[in-house]
C-alpha positions in Angstrom: 0.0 0.1 -0.3 1.5 3.6 -1.0 1.4 6.8 1.5 -1.0 9.0 1.0 0.4 12.4 -0.3 -0.3 15.1 2.4 -0.1 19.2 1.1 0.9 20.8 3.9 1.9 24.2 2.2 -1.6 25.8 4.3 -0.4 24.6 7.7 0.6 27.0 10.0 3.5 25.7 12.6 3.1 25.9 16.0 5.0 29.4 16.2 2.9 31.1 13.3 -0.3 30.1 15.2 0.8 31.5 18.9 2.8 34.8 17.7 1.6 37.2 20.1 4.2 39.8 18.5 2.1 39.9 15.3 0.4 43.1 14.4 -3.0 43.7 12.3 -0.9 43.7 9.1 0.1 40.2 9.7 -3.1 39.3 9.9 -4.5 40.7 7.3 -1.9 38.7 5.1 -3.3 35.6 7.0 -6.8 36.5 5.4 -5.4 37.2 1.8 -3.3 33.9 2.0 -6.8 32.0 3.7 -8.5 33.3 0.6 -5.8 32.2 -1.8 -5.7 29.0 -0.2 -9.4 27.7 -0.8 -8.6 28.8 -4.5 -5.4 26.5 -4.4 -7.3 23.9 -2.9 -9.7 23.7 -6.1 -6.6 24.3 -8.6 -5.5 21.2 -6.5 -8.5 19.2 -6.7 -8.6 19.4 -10.3 -5.1 18.1 -10.8 -5.5 15.3 -9.0 -8.7 14.4 -10.6 -6.6 14.7 -14.4 -4.3 12.6 -12.5 -6.6 9.9 -11.8 -8.0 9.9 -14.8 -4.6 9.2 -16.2 -3.8 6.3 -13.4 -7.3 4.6 -14.2 -6.6 5.0 -18.0 -3.3 3.1 -17.6 -5.0 0.5 -15.3 -3.5 1.9 -12.0 -6.7 1.6 -9.8 -4.8 2.0 -6.5 -3.1 5.1 -7.7 -6.2 6.3 -9.0 -8.2 5.7 -5.6 -4.9 7.4 -3.9 -4.9 10.4 -6.3 -8.8 10.9 -5.6 -9.2 10.4 -1.9 -5.7 12.8 -1.3 -8.4 15.2 -3.4 -10.8 14.5 -0.9 -9.4 14.5 1.8 -6.8 17.2 1.6 -8.0 19.8 -0.3 -12.1 19.5 -0.7 -12.7 19.0 3.1 -11.1 22.6 3.5 -13.7 24.1 0.8 -16.5 22.6 2.7 -17.2 25.8 5.1 -16.5 28.3 3.0 -18.6 26.9 -0.1 -21.8 26.1 2.1 -23.6 22.7 3.0 -25.1 22.5 -0.4 -22.4 22.7 -2.7 -20.5 20.8 0.0 -22.8 17.9 0.3 -22.7 17.3 -3.6 -19.0 17.5 -4.2 -18.7 14.9 -0.8 -21.2 12.7 -2.7 -19.2 12.9 -5.6 -15.5 12.8 -4.6 -15.7 10.8 -1.6 -18.6 8.1 -2.5 -19.3 8.3 -5.9 -15.3 8.2 -7.7 -14.3 5.9 -4.6 -16.8 3.2 -5.6 -16.3 3.6 -9.5 -12.6 3.1 -9.0 -13.3 -0.2 -6.6 -15.9 -1.7 -8.6 -13.8 -1.2 -12.2 -16.1 1.1 -13.4 -15.8 2.1 -17.5 -13.3 5.6 -17.8 -16.2 7.3 -19.3 -18.1 7.0 -16.0 -15.1 7.6 -14.0 -14.9 10.9 -16.7 -18.5 11.7 -15.8 -18.1 12.0 -12.2 -15.3 14.0 -12.6 -16.9 16.2 -15.3 -19.9 16.9 -12.4 -17.6 17.4 -9.6 -15.7 19.9 -11.9 -19.1 21.5 -12.4 -19.2 21.6 -8.1 -15.7 23.1 -8.4 -17.3 25.7 -10.8 -20.2 26.7 -8.4 -17.6 27.0 -5.7 -15.4 29.6 -7.4 -18.4 31.6 -8.3 -19.7 31.2 -4.9 -16.6 32.3 -3.3 -15.7 35.4 -5.3 -19.2 37.0 -4.8 
């Protein structure tokens, strides 16, 4: 079993979260970075889903499942609060449940692509909701 890849680039260190000498401009930077991170998560998910298609097309179902799981656990979960309950539930159903089940049951590549296209539509809606 291969290890999952974790994106730790947006995790604050203990020193960063407990810095009592930070000023308001640093706090504003963190807010701006947080907004940017939601866009980064969406970009990461899209990239991971493209890699999932590539892996699945190459009959590497283990890698495809790993990539899909990483897209959900390490990326989409961070979007659930900012994008709202309806989009979060739709994305979770597609990414965590449907795509994983399809990979496990050796669904056709067309079915995998349909689920990924539906997920990308949710991500499009998420982007719109984050900018409005």
